[in-house]
C-alpha positions in Angstrom: 94.6 111.0 59.7 91.7 109.9 61.9 92.7 106.2 61.3 96.3 106.9 62.4 95.0 108.6 65.5 92.7 105.7 66.4 95.6 103.3 65.8 97.9 105.3 67.9 95.4 105.4 70.8 94.9 101.7 70.5 98.6 100.9 70.6 99.0 103.3 73.5 96.2 101.6 75.4 97.6 98.2 74.7 101.1 99.2 75.8 99.6 100.6 79.0 97.7 97.4 79.6 100.8 95.3 79.0 102.8 97.5 81.4 100.2 97.0 84.2 100.0 93.3 83.5 103.7 92.9 84.2 103.4 94.0 87.8 104.2 91.2 90.2 103.0 90.4 93.7 105.6 90.0 96.5 105.6 88.9 100.1 108.0 90.6 102.5 110.6 88.1 103.7 109.7 87.8 107.3 110.8 84.2 107.6 114.4 85.0 106.5 114.4 88.1 108.6 115.1 90.4 105.7 112.9 93.2 106.9 113.6 95.9 109.4 111.8 98.9 110.9 114.2 101.0 113.1 113.4 104.2 115.0 115.5 107.0 116.4 114.5 109.7 118.9 116.4 112.4 120.7 117.3 111.7 124.4 117.6 115.0 126.4 119.2 116.6 123.4 122.4 114.9 124.3 122.2 111.6 122.3 119.7 109.4 120.6 117.7 106.3 121.6 117.5 103.8 118.8 115.6 100.6 118.5 113.7 98.3 116.2 110.4 96.4 115.8 111.2 92.7 115.5 107.9 91.4 114.2 106.5 92.7 110.9 105.2 91.4 107.7 103.6 92.7 104.5 103.0 92.5 100.8 103.6 94.7 97.8 102.9 94.8 94.1 105.8 96.1 91.9 106.9 96.7 88.4 110.2 98.6 87.9 108.9 99.9 84.5 105.7 101.3 86.1 106.8 102.2 89.6 103.9 104.6 90.2 101.4 101.7 89.9 103.1 99.9 92.8 101.2 99.2 96.1 102.5 98.4 99.6 101.1 97.3 102.9 103.3 96.7 106.0 102.0 95.4 109.4 103.9 95.7 112.6 103.3 94.1 116.1 104.0 97.1 118.4 104.8 94.8 121.3 107.9 93.6 119.4 109.6 97.0 120.1 113.2 96.5 121.3 115.6 99.2 122.4 118.1 97.0 124.3 116.7 98.1 127.7 113.8 96.1 129.2 112.5 98.8 131.5 112.5 101.4 128.7 110.8 99.0 126.4 108.1 98.4 129.0 107.7 102.2 129.4 107.4 102.9 125.7 104.8 100.1 125.3 102.6 101.7 128.0 99.4 103.7 127.3 101.2 107.1 127.2 103.3 106.0 124.2 102.5 103.1 121.9 99.7 101.7 124.1 100.5 98.3 122.7 98.0 96.4 124.9 95.0 98.3 123.4 96.6 98.7 120.0 98.8 95.7 119.3 99.3 96.4 115.6 100.5 99.3 113.5 99.9 99.5 109.7 101.1 101.4 106.7 99.1 101.3 103.5 100.3 103.2 100.4 97.8 105.5 98.7 100.0 107.0 96.0 103.6 106.6 94.7 105.4 109.3 92.7 108.7 108.7 91.1 111.3 111.4 91.9 114.3 110.4 89.8 117.6 108.9 90.9 119.9 109.2 93.9 123.6 109.7 93.9 124.1 105.9 93.5 121.8 105.9 90.5 119.0 104.1 92.3 115.4 105.0 91.5 113.7 107.1 94.2 110.0 107.8 94.9 107.7 109.5 97.4 105.5 106.9 98.9 102.4 108.5 100.3 100.3 106.3 102.6 98.1 106.0 105.7 100.0 105.2 108.9 97.9 103.7 111.7 99.6 103.9 115.0 98.2 103.9 118.6 94.7 103.9 117.1 95.3 107.0 115.0 95.5 107.1 111.2 97.4 109.9 109.5 98.9 110.4 106.0 102.7 110.3 105.9 105.2 110.4 103.0 108.1 107.9 103.0 111.2 108.8 100.9 111.7 105.5 99.2 114.6 103.9 97.2 114.4 100.9 94.9 117.6 99.0 95.7 117.3 96.3 93.1 115.8 93.0 92.0 116.8 89.6 90.7 117.1 85.9 91.3 118.2 84.6 94.7 120.3 81.5 95.5 117.2 79.5 96.4 115.3 79.6 93.2 113.2 82.6 94.0 113.0 86.2 92.7 113.4 89.2 95.0 113.0 93.0 95.0 114.4 95.2 97.7 113.7 98.7 99.0 114.5 101.2 101.8 112.6 104.3 103.0 112.7 107.0 105.6 110.2 109.3 107.2 109.7 111.4 110.3 106.6 111.5 112.4 105.5 113.5 115.4 104.5 111.5 118.5 101.7 113.8 119.5 100.1 113.4 116.0 99.4 109.8 117.0 97.9 110.5 120.4 101.0 109.8 122.4 100.8 111.9 125.6 104.0 110.8 127.3 106.3 113.8 128.0 109.9 113.7 126.9 112.5 116.4 126.7 112.1 119.2 124.1 113.1 118.0 120.7 112.0 114.4 121.5 108.6 114.8 119.7 110.0 113.8 116.4 110.7 110.1 115.6 112.8 109.1 112.6 111.7 105.9 111.1 113.8 103.7 108.7 112.5 100.7 106.9 114.2 98.3 104.6 113.0 95.0 103.2 113.2 92.3 100.6 110.2 90.8 99.0 109.9 87.3 97.5 107.9 87.3 94.3 104.9 85.0 94.3 105.4 82.0 92.0 101.7 81.6 91.0 
């Protein structure tokens, strides 16, 4: 009985080790521009301002069989904000908002990933908890993530793709600029493909 228990523990440990060993490292495809971070914020309660950050990069480690062991880091150049209006962009980059001159980079680093099942399309979902650093302030946020798929690409590489959504409050990140009521909340959407390292 004891021997069977020890063997069972050994096999379980070996399987766990093998599962961890299959995790692969990826680089977010910045060069091919297959990575986007978009934002949406209420304007006067009548419509929404939307925009994007055009310069970002990052890395992640991922194994579809052990999704909770995955790790993610995304870096964003805040000065790359684009909302299709030059004066508004300048305003949002000022010290009352993103303060891009003093804080030229924003970063998200995952701290925990919890699988949450499948969505209506049968895609694996997860809560990705991490530290978001924005305008010099670091706070924990939870991104509702979706694993979109993985496989070979036409150029001899191997890719994995994701999307995620979260909502942050501007004041939580030290942004003092006053907007209309209801404009404190900013919806963020991220989607990206990563290219698996060949080494």
